[in-house]
N, C-alpha and C positions, 0 to 999 in steps of 0.2 A: 485858064481855068472862067468857068462863070462863077460869078458871086449873088451871092443874096442881102435880103436887110435885116435880114434874122440872124440875131444875134447867138455866136458858135455855142452850141446846143452837146448840152450833154447827160445823154443816157442814162448816166450813174448816180446821177445829183441823187441827196434826200428827196430832192423835191417831185425830180421826176419816179424813182423810185415808188414813191408815193403814189403817185396819181399819171399812170402814161398818156395818159389819153390828157388831159391839157395839155403838155407837151407835140403829140400826134396834133393836134388842130392848128398849133400855132406852126406846124413841119405844114399840113396840107395849104393851109390860107398864102403860105410864101411862098412855096414853088414848086413842079411835080419833081425836081429832086434839088434838097438843098446838101451842101459840102459842110460836113463837118473837123473841123483841124480837130479839133480835141482826138476824136477816132480815128481820123483821117477815111473815113470814107463819104458818101454817098447815101444820104435816107431817104427813101419813098415811101410817100404815107397814103398815098390814092388810089383808092380800092382801084381804078380802070388800070394803074400803071404797077401796082403789086401783086395783083390777077393776071396781068399780063407775061409781066417778068417771070413768073414764080413756069411757063413754059417756054424763055423764052433760051435759046441753047447759046445765043451767045452772050447767055452768065451760068461761070461756071460755078460748081459746088465742090471744086475741089481747096475750100478755103483753110486747108492743113499746112498741104505743101508750102503756099510763102512761108508763113509766118514757122514753117518749121525750118525753112533756108536763111531768116534770120535768125531765127535761134542758133542754129547750128553757126554762122559766121560769127556768133558774138558767142562762140564757147571757146575756153585758151587750145591749144594747140595741142594733140594728143587728150584730146577728155570732153567727156561725149556731157552733157545738163543734164540734169532731171528733166528740162523744161524739153529737149531733145530728143532723151528717152518715150517720155508720156505723147508728143505731138509725133513720132515713132509707129507707137502704137494705134493713134487713132486716126490715124489718114492711114489706115486699112479698112478703116467705118464706108458702110454699103451710104452713108447717109452725105456721105463728103465726098464722094466718087461723083466720077462722068461717063456717061457709055464709051465705051462698049464695058469695061468694069464693069459699071454699075445696075448694066442690065443683068449682065449672069450672075451677082449678089443678088439683083432681087428676085430673080427667075430660082435661085436656089431654095430663097428666102422663105419663097410662095407656099409654100407646102406644109408650112406650120401654120399659116394664119388662113387656110380652107375658109371660104362663107361658111358650108357645112357645117361645118369642125368647132368653129366659133358660137353658130347660130345651137350648137346643140348645150353647150353650156349655160346656159339661163336657168335652171336649175338647180348646180350648182351654184352657180354663184349666191345667189338668193338667197341657200342654205346659209351658205358664207355670212351674207352680209347678216341675216339675221342673227346666228351666232355672237358677230361683232357689237351687234347693237344691243341683245342680252349683256352682255360683259360690260359693254360699256356702261348703261342704266344700274347693271350691282355692284359695279366700280363705285362708282360717284365722281369719277373722273372728270375732269373741264372740257381738256383741247380736241379738241373736232381732229385736228387732223392726226396729232401722234396715235388717239385709239380708236379711231375710223374709220378717216380717210386712207390713210396709211398703208393697215391689215393687208384691205382687201386687195388690192395689186398685187402687192408680195405674194401673199397666199397664193393669189391664181398664174403669178406667173412663175412661183416656186413650183403647184404643182402639173403646169404643164412642162416642166424644167425636169421632173422626177425626185424636182429636191425635197428633203425629209421639214416637214413645217418652222420644226425648230432652228433652222436659220434662216430664216427668214430675215433677223435683224440684220445680218452680218448684212445682205444686199441692202437696205438700208444705208446704212453705215461708209460702203462702197460706194451704193449713189450719191450719195450726198457730195463726198469727196470728188466725182469725178466732174458732179455740174459744178466746179469751180472753174475749172478747164472747156466746160464740152458747153456751161453756159456764161462763160465772162467775168466770173464775180469781181467784186471790188469790195469795196470796203476792207476789215482790218485782214481779212483772207487772200486778200491778192498777192500779200508777197510769196508766199510759200504754197500757192496754192501748185504747183508743178510739182514739188513734194510730194503733198499729201495725196492727191491724184496719182503719181507712179506705186508709191505706198496700195493705195486702194483694186490698183488693178493689178499687182502684182498678183497681190493676195487671191483677186479674185478667181485670177489665168488657174491660180497652184489649184484651187478649189475646185472650179469645174473644170479641171485636166479630170481630175478622177470619173467625175461622170459623163465626160467623153471614150474613155479608156472603158467606161462599163460599156457604154449603150452601142461603141463597137462589135463587144466582145460577143453580150445580147441586146441584141435592137428590140425595142419595146416599143409601145403610144405611146408615147410621148412625143416630144419638142424637138428635143436634145439627137434622139433615133430619127424622126423626119426630116430634120436637119442634114444630118452625115449619110443619109439614103439616094444614090444617086438619082438622078433625072432621064429624062427621057433618053435623053445623046449619050447617057451615061456617065457628062460630069458630077463631080462630087465635090466639097467642099473640104480642101486638106485641116489635118487638124489646129492649125495655125488657124486658118480661116475659118471654122465653126467658132475658134475660144472668140475671136474678135465678135464674130456675128451673134455667139451668145450674150458677149460683154453687151452688143450694143442691144441687142432685145431686155435683155435684165434689164438693164437705166431706161429707156426709152419705154419699156415696157408699165413702171411704171411710177415713174419719176413727174408722163406730165398728167398718168391720169391722175396722181395725189394730188396735184396744183389745180388741177381744172376741175375737182370732187369741191375742195374747200373752196377756190373762189365762188363756185355756183351754191353751195351754204349761205356764203354771206353774201352775197346777190340776192338773194331770195330772202335774208332776216334782214337787210335794207329794203325791203318791197311785198310785207311780208302779206299786202294782200295777192298776188302769184301768188307766194308759198301755199295761201287757204285756197287757191283756185285747184294747185298740184291735190291738195289734199284730198279736195274732193270731189276731185277728174282723175283718178291716175291712167288715165289715158291718154291724156298732157302729155304725160313724163318725157314721151317721145320728142318732140317739137320745144319743152321746156331746156332739154338736154340741145338741143342743138342753137337755142336761144342764151345759156348760159358762157357757152363756147365762144357765142359770138362777145357778149356784151366786158368779159372779162376771161378769158381765153387765158391757157397756161402756156404759150409762146408768143412774146410781142415783137420780138425780130428774127427774121431769119441773114444769114448772109452769100455773100455771092460774089465771085470776084470777075470781073470785065474783060471779055474775049476780045471784043471789037467794040466798034465804037458807036453808042449806042442814043440818040436821038428824042427828047422827052418834050415833047411842047413845046421847042426851045431852046431848053437845057440837054448840053450834049453833057454824055457822062466816056470820058475819055477808055479806052483799052487799057488798063495795067492795072482801072481803078480797083476799091473794092466799093460796093455799095449793098445794101441794110432793105431790107425789104421789112416795112414795116406791119405786122400783119396788127397788128394793136389802132394801128391808123385806119388801114385800110377797112377794118369788121368794125369804124366808126365814123366812116365817111357818111356824111349825111346826104350825099346826093346819092348813094344807091338803098341807104338805111332810113324808114320817115322815122323821124324819133329818135337819130341812133343812139342818142347816149342815153334815151330809157328802155329800162329791163320791157319785154310786152312775150312771155312767153306761146302765145298766140301765133303770131309772129309766123307768115307766111307768107310767098315761098323766102327763104332765109338761105342765102349762097355764102355764108361767113367764109373766111379761108384758115378758120386754125387746126386748121390740120394740113395745108399746103394745097397746090394742084402738079398738076401732069407728073412726069415719072420718079418724083420724089414728097408725091402725097403718102401721108402715115400711112405705113402696110400696117399699123393696127391699129388704126380706127375704130375698126368694124366692134371689136374685142375693147375697145375704149367705152365708143360707147353705149356698152350692155353696159360694162359697169356700171356708166355715172347715171344711168337708168334705172337702175336695180337699185342702188343705195343711196343715189338722195329723195328715190323716190321713199324706200323707207326711214329713216329718214326725217322724213316731213308727216307719216304715214303715223311713227312710232317716238317719236316722239314731241308730244305737245306741250305745248308753250314755249315753245324755241326761240332763244332768246340772246344775243349779244350778254356774259358775264355782267354785272355791275364795275367792276374793276381790270374791265376786259383794255387792254393794250397792241393796238393792230401794228404789227410792225415788218415791212418786208423784205426780205431780199436781195439784198443789192447786185443785179443780175442784169448784165445787156439782153440777154433772151428770154430769161425766163421769169414769167412772171409767180410766187412765191412766200404766200403767209409762212414767218416764222411759224406762228402757231395761230389758234383760233379760239380761245374760253369761250365757254357757252353756262348756260342754264336751263332746264328746260324743269318740267315735270310728270315723266315717266314716272313709273313707281315700277322695283325690280320684280319680278315674276316672283312667286312667292315656292 
């Protein structure tokens, strides 16, 4: 096995949780692929290698099955642990499958994310944003994550699924529990994360089953009806596949957008001249969203398994090993982005990899961009004097994959409507 001079890296350390980009720079400077004993994985952080790996069929996205096999080997005879049970559920998710299973699931999911369907949602999204900010200003609340970034994607995905708005808080609770396993929790949550995730997904499935039954009986224009409908060749999702797909879309459809929005606002707060430029020219919003996704995106790492030996500039990554594709490292690679560590909302072109590439590129990317564009532009326009609260302490969730603030306390000079 190839070794490097870099001390064993811990992506869950307090330092890497607070600032992953310094760690990513050290990885890029050391080798195209660096082995970590702590994570039992190779870490790839250079843009060229990450971009290529995202479409390399020698790398498998079926990353749950090997972990499930280990969990089952550790189960007591005749017993199934909560780790095995939650992993058994997650292994059917589209994002952790390879062709041909992935090809089929993606085709069946595509009907719910047709470009025309998403583009027509702009007016409704803006109305929801306006209401959220009205409530935030009137309430005097300070946490921009809980009271602004969270409500929008939760409301949008709830509306798309035909879920009563009053149930959206249940989505967040279930999603938070799932994230402990899906994004690789560290810290105090690591010990009981499988039990918590299992309880959350069982509650979610019970709730969603009622929606599925209703959609099967009387199909409508909602996402569940679209997913339940057969495609051209007559294929369709069975109920268990549909529940798994809805759980994935519910989780991915708002968890990453919340974090991307919060990270984007913080980046603008740290670069007030860029925020003022957005305020003066709303047409910059689209480019700004792309740059904010690049500078501090919601996903730091994607996990793959190596099916065949791969050589990266003299470093051999052997078959059977695990590999981390560090999107956070690629998006800060100075060989591909001028002044890569600085925010520039006019940056063009901007070929960041925040949404991945290839067959596993984020299926909800268009919706996430639309939500972020409306939310961020409205925040800079409607919250004059936006700044971090004087007593703000920023803390990130200890997570291998997710870049997520726990809270974002702010102050502003907006006044409630009369």
